[in-house]
C-alpha positions as a printed NumPy array, in Angstrom:
array([[-12.27 , -10.586, -34.377],
       [ -9.822, -13.127, -35.712],
       [ -6.506, -12.892, -37.419],
       [ -2.819, -13.477, -36.831],
       [ -2.76 , -11.647, -33.489],
       [ -5.712, -13.635, -32.148],
       [ -4.121, -16.882, -33.349],
       [ -0.846, -16.006, -31.599],
       [ -2.681, -15.2  , -28.367],
       [ -4.483, -18.546, -28.567],
       [ -1.199, -20.367, -29.138],
       [  0.406, -18.538, -26.21 ],
       [ -2.524, -19.448, -23.957],
       [ -2.227, -23.1  , -25.008],
       [  1.525, -23.07 , -24.308],
       [  0.94 , -21.532, -20.877],
       [ -1.636, -24.198, -20.064],
       [  0.69 , -26.973, -21.229],
       [  3.517, -25.626, -19.052],
       [  1.179, -25.199, -16.073],
       [  0.136, -28.857, -16.395],
       [  3.721, -30.105, -16.137],
       [  5.134, -31.823, -13.089],
       [  6.225, -29.027, -10.702],
       [  9.914, -29.94 , -10.956],
       [  9.761, -30.133, -14.773],
       [  8.072, -26.735, -14.829],
       [ 10.635, -25.201, -12.469],
       [ 13.56 , -26.594, -14.459],
       [ 12.066, -25.491, -17.774],
       [ 11.426, -21.978, -16.481],
       [ 14.915, -21.769, -14.99 ],
       [ 16.505, -22.627, -18.331],
       [ 14.142, -20.937, -20.791],
       [ 12.96 , -17.895, -18.839],
       [ 15.69 , -17.211, -16.308],
       [ 18.472, -17.999, -18.762],
       [ 20.303, -20.488, -16.567],
       [ 22.524, -23.102, -18.123],
       [ 21.49 , -26.727, -17.69 ],
       [ 24.335, -27.146, -15.2  ],
       [ 23.307, -24.101, -13.163],
       [ 19.65 , -25.181, -13.126],
       [ 20.691, -28.676, -12.046],
       [ 22.809, -27.303,  -9.23 ],
       [ 20.052, -24.92 ,  -8.097],
       [ 17.472, -27.727,  -7.922],
       [ 19.886, -30.429,  -6.736],
       [ 19.346, -32.695,  -9.754],
       [ 21.542, -33.96 , -12.577],
       [ 21.97 , -32.159, -15.88 ],
       [ 20.354, -35.193, -17.504],
       [ 17.246, -34.54 , -15.397],
       [ 17.222, -30.927, -16.591],
       [ 17.494, -32.122, -20.204],
       [ 14.577, -34.492, -19.619],
       [ 12.46 , -31.736, -18.058],
       [ 13.11 , -29.306, -20.917],
       [ 12.332, -32.032, -23.461],
       [  9.086, -32.903, -21.635],
       [  8.052, -29.246, -21.636],
       [  8.827, -28.759, -25.322],
       [  6.902, -31.913, -26.213],
       [  3.909, -30.724, -24.17 ],
       [  3.957, -27.292, -25.825],
       [  4.28 , -28.879, -29.27 ],
       [  1.319, -31.161, -28.628],
       [ -0.752, -28.219, -27.405],
       [  0.171, -26.218, -30.489],
       [ -0.674, -29.062, -32.868],
       [ -4.007, -29.668, -31.137],
       [ -5.198, -26.304, -32.478],
       [ -4.381, -27.138, -36.097],
       [ -6.86 , -28.515, -38.577],
       [ -6.282, -32.147, -39.527],
       [ -4.544, -31.278, -42.79 ],
       [ -2.35 , -28.623, -41.159],
       [ -0.906, -31.246, -38.785],
       [  0.797, -32.857, -41.771],
       [  2.612, -29.587, -42.488],
       [  3.612, -28.774, -38.885]])
């Protein structure tokens, strides 16, 4: 069975794998901001890092998820993504 729902599940699985492969601190900071809803400042304070480090971690995570998502596209679809 394939279709939009299967494609979304595959993309979600790829995103989960990309996040799991992150550096543990990057993963913790990303999850604190994106899943727990903390501000960058609150996440920085919680993990005893700077807000710039939180920004870097979130950027790293988003790049990793984007790369994972694009890896599933056909060569010509990558031009449109």
